[in-house]
N, C-alpha and C positions, 0 to 999 in steps of 0.2 A: 512489556507488561510479566510483572513478577509470578513467579510460581504458585500455584494454587497449593495453599496449606492445609491441609484436607483437617487434621486438628484443631486450627483454629476454625475453620468453616462447621464442625461437628460445636464448639464451644459457643458461635455464636448462634446456631440454629437452636442451640438447648436453653440457652439464654433468653432467645427470644420466647420460646415457645413458653418457660416457665413466666415470663410476663403477661403471654399472649390471652391466658384463661380461654381457649378455643380446645372444642375437642380434638381427637387424635383424629376422628376419619374426617372431619370437615378439614381439617390440614393436611391431609392428604390431599384431599381431591385438590385443593387450591396450588399444589405443588404439582399435583399430578403423576401421584404414586398413588400405588394398591396400600391399605393402610394395615397389611403386613407387613411389608416392605416398609412401613415409618416404624412401626413395633418394633422390627430387625433392627433398625435404627439407633431406637432407645434404649436397647438392649445391647447394644455395642454386639451383635454374633450375627451374621460373621461382617469382616470388616466390608463397609461402605464401600462401592466400586467407584471408580474416577468418573464415572457417568451420574451416577448419584450425588456423589460430593458436588460436582458441577451445577447438577438442578438446585440440590440447600443452596448455593451459591448465589444464584441468580437467584432467588426465591429471596433469602435473606438481605441481598442490595435492594433489591425489588421494594423489601420491606421497611429499609431504614430511608427512604426518598419518601413515604408516604407523609403525610401533617402527621404534624406530634402529638394531636389529640387522639390520633388512635381512630379505633370505628365506634367508640363508643361503648363498650361491652365494658364492665369495670366490673369486678371481681363484690362480691357479696360483702356488705359490707357493716359489721354489726352496730344495732341502734341502741342505744342505751336504756333499759329499762329501769321505771322512777320506781325508787324508795317504798314500799308500802307498810305500812304497820300492820303488822298481821296479829298481833296481841287481840284477844278476845276480851272485852269487858263484863263483869256478870252486874 
């Protein structure tokens, strides 16, 4: 088994979060950590422990095995609006 690369794990976790549109609190619950701990991970201070890196790695690996369609949550999409003539004729 290859040695765990903390930087790679953090990069992959940040990428997952950016694509997930999931609230930090809910994400922390799913990982099994406190939301303040997750906020510290995002802030980069202090450096996450090996135990935390292991949890993030297990989470990222498990999420990568899920269906490619995701959980059905999509970002809010912009809806084109009709062009309406706003001129007033007298």
